[in-house]
C-alpha positions in Angstrom: 27.4 35.6 63.2 25.7 35.5 59.5 24.1 32.5 58.0 26.7 31.1 55.1 23.7 31.7 52.8 22.8 35.3 54.1 26.6 36.2 54.6 27.8 35.3 50.9 24.4 37.8 49.5 25.3 40.4 51.7 29.2 40.2 50.7 27.8 40.2 46.5 25.9 43.0 47.7 28.7 45.3 48.9 31.4 43.9 46.6 30.2 45.2 43.5 29.6 48.7 44.9 33.3 48.8 45.0 33.6 46.8 41.7 32.2 49.5 39.6 33.6 52.5 41.5 37.2 51.0 40.3 36.3 49.6 37.0 33.6 51.9 35.4 34.8 54.6 32.5 34.2 57.8 34.8 32.8 59.3 31.7 29.7 57.3 31.9 29.6 58.5 35.7 28.2 61.7 37.0 31.9 62.9 38.3 31.4 64.1 41.7 29.8 61.0 42.7 31.9 58.9 40.4 35.2 60.2 42.4 34.0 60.4 46.2 33.1 56.3 45.8 36.5 55.7 43.9 38.4 57.5 46.7 36.1 55.6 49.4 36.8 52.6 47.7 40.8 53.1 47.6 40.3 53.6 51.6 38.5 50.6 52.3 40.7 48.2 49.9 43.8 49.7 51.7 42.3 49.4 55.0 40.8 45.7 54.2 44.8 44.7 53.7 45.8 45.8 57.3 42.7 45.2 59.4 42.8 44.8 63.2 41.2 41.8 64.5 39.0 42.5 67.7 37.1 40.8 70.6 33.4 42.5 70.6 30.2 41.6 72.2 27.3 40.5 69.5 23.7 40.7 69.5 21.6 38.9 66.7 18.4 37.3 65.9 18.4 35.4 62.5 17.5 31.6 61.0 21.2 30.5 62.9 19.6 31.8 66.1 15.9 30.2 65.3 14.6 33.5 65.9 15.8 34.0 69.3 17.9 36.7 70.4 21.6 35.7 71.0 24.0 37.3 73.2 27.6 36.5 72.2 31.2 37.3 72.8 33.3 36.9 69.5 36.9 36.8 69.2 38.4 37.4 65.9 41.4 35.1 64.4 42.9 34.7 60.9 41.1 31.2 61.0 37.9 32.6 61.9 35.8 34.1 64.7 35.2 32.1 67.8 32.3 32.7 69.3 30.3 31.9 72.9 26.9 32.0 73.4 26.5 34.0 77.1 22.7 35.3 76.9 19.1 34.2 75.1 16.2 37.0 74.4 18.2 38.9 77.2 18.3 36.1 79.8 22.1 34.4 80.9 22.7 31.1 80.3 21.5 28.7 82.8 24.3 26.5 84.5 23.5 23.5 82.2 23.6 25.9 78.8 27.0 27.2 80.2 28.6 23.8 80.5 27.3 23.2 76.9 29.5 25.6 76.1 32.0 25.2 77.6 32.6 21.8 75.9 31.6 22.7 72.5 34.4 25.4 72.4 36.7 23.0 74.4 36.3 21.0 71.5 36.8 23.4 69.0 39.9 24.5 70.8 41.5 21.2 70.8 40.5 20.4 67.0 41.5 23.7 65.0 41.3 21.9 61.8 37.6 21.2 62.7 37.4 24.6 63.6 38.7 26.2 60.2 36.6 23.7 58.3 33.5 25.6 60.3 34.7 28.7 59.2 36.1 28.4 55.8 32.8 28.7 53.6 33.0 32.6 55.1 36.8 32.9 54.8 35.8 31.7 50.7 33.2 34.2 50.6 35.6 37.1 51.2 38.5 35.6 49.5 36.4 36.1 46.4 36.7 39.9 46.3 39.1 40.3 43.9 37.9 38.5 41.3 34.4 40.1 42.0 35.9 43.4 41.5 37.2 42.2 38.2 34.3 40.5 37.0 31.3 42.8 37.3 32.3 46.4 36.3 30.2 49.0 35.2 27.2 47.2 36.8 25.6 50.4 38.6 25.6 54.5 38.0 26.1 57.2 40.8 24.6 60.4 41.6 25.6 62.8 44.7 22.1 63.2 47.1 23.5 65.7 49.3 26.2 66.7 51.5 26.1 67.6 55.2 29.2 68.5 57.0 31.5 65.7 56.2 29.0 63.1 55.2 27.8 62.9 51.6 25.2 60.5 50.3 25.2 58.7 46.9 22.3 56.9 45.3 22.9 54.0 43.0 21.0 52.4 40.3 21.2 49.7 37.7 23.5 50.5 34.7 21.0 49.9 31.7 24.1 49.4 29.6 25.1 45.9 31.7 24.8 42.9 30.0 23.9 40.2 32.8 26.2 36.8 32.2 25.1 35.0 35.2 22.2 34.6 38.1 24.7 36.5 40.3 25.2 39.3 37.9 21.3 39.1 37.6 20.2 40.0 41.7 23.0 42.3 41.6 22.2 44.5 38.7 18.5 44.4 40.0 19.9 46.5 43.1 19.4 50.2 43.7 19.9 52.0 46.8 21.9 54.9 48.6 25.3 54.8 50.5 26.8 57.5 52.6 30.3 58.4 52.8 32.7 59.8 55.5 34.2 62.1 53.0 37.1 63.2 55.5 38.4 59.9 56.1 36.8 58.6 53.0 35.1 55.5 54.7 31.6 54.1 54.2 29.4 54.8 56.9 26.1 53.7 55.5 24.5 51.2 52.9 20.8 50.9 52.3 19.8 48.5 49.1 17.1 46.9 47.9 16.0 44.8 44.8 14.0 47.5 43.0 12.4 44.4 40.7 11.4 40.6 41.0 14.5 38.3 39.9 13.8 34.7 38.2 15.6 32.4 37.5 15.0 30.0 34.8 12.2 32.1 33.9 10.8 31.8 37.3 11.0 27.9 37.3 14.2 27.5 39.3 13.7 30.4 41.7 12.4 33.6 42.5 13.9 37.0 44.4 11.3 39.3 45.2 11.9 43.2 45.4 10.8 42.8 49.1 14.3 41.7 49.7 16.8 44.1 50.8 20.2 45.0 52.7 21.3 47.5 55.6 24.7 48.3 56.9 26.1 50.9 59.4 29.7 51.2 60.2 31.8 53.4 62.2 35.7 53.7 63.8 35.9 51.4 66.4 39.8 52.1 66.9 42.1 55.0 65.4 41.9 53.9 61.4 39.5 50.7 61.9 36.3 51.1 60.7 33.6 47.7 61.1 30.3 47.2 60.2 28.2 47.9 63.6 24.8 47.0 62.4 23.4 44.7 59.5 19.6 43.9 58.5 18.8 41.4 55.9 15.9 40.2 54.3 15.8 37.8 51.5 12.4 37.2 50.4 11.9 34.4 47.6 11.5 30.5 46.8 14.0 28.0 45.0 12.9 24.9 43.0 9.6 25.8 43.6 9.7 24.2 46.5 12.3 25.7 49.1 11.2 29.2 50.8 14.6 30.8 51.2 13.1 33.8 53.1 15.6 34.6 55.6 15.8 37.7 58.1 18.7 38.2 60.2 19.1 41.6 62.5 22.6 41.9 64.2 24.3 44.4 66.1 28.2 44.9 67.3 29.5 46.6 70.4 32.4 46.9 73.0 35.3 46.4 70.4 38.7 45.6 72.6 42.1 44.8 69.9 43.2 41.5 70.1 46.5 40.5 68.5 46.5 39.4 64.6 48.3 36.0 65.4 46.0 34.7 67.7 45.6 30.5 68.2 42.4 29.2 68.1 43.3 27.9 71.3 44.2 31.1 71.9 40.9 32.6 70.9 39.1 29.8 72.6 40.7 30.7 76.1 39.3 34.4 75.7 36.2 34.0 75.0 35.7 31.4 77.9 37.3 34.0 80.4 35.9 37.2 78.8 32.5 37.9 80.6 32.4 41.8 79.1 
């Protein structure tokens, strides 16, 4: 899964697209683009409340994996996602590594409170979505680039009339990019976003994010009415407090989605990833 800092950054980039579509005055937006994004937001919001849990396969290379490619089985629960490492750099785990994974998963299955603690930060990020929607209206301007079949490409850029009130606002307001919407189902298919200029905190003394930072997402329907992110690429480039590099890279793909019960317990999720070899 995504490391906590990258997950937070990714979430904050995606949430503003929803926020400005929901809250901005339509008069300040090109009407067709605003209406398309607003309809997408309504569909995504309704789907978020009724989202299905899945078992799936993940391939990830990131700081969390030490730069190696990890293949994992993942099962979603209301308490968080249970993961089992099954390969490194395309090679199956050794017997010793498998035993280590079995012990780790058994430990979490016997201690659901510990599992919830480990996954709480990501859940907290997701729970902030309603607040973000209220706090960061009017950040972007939208414009339709083109339409082909059921897909519409919409560009977004900072709204110059928006006044930043926090470091979070400053990062989000520096973003520009393109999103692609399936206008049949009104669902988000792709998002490509980047910082279009350098962002400084405390005149650069507290930290910097460079314009080399970016995020891209690809989403698709994996079950009737159920859309999810299947690819994500993140690069953060900068520093904090002059000394600590925050350059982060992540590439993750997910596939083989199989629906699971929504009320899975932690121990049931552990049993699934231990027994399922895909």
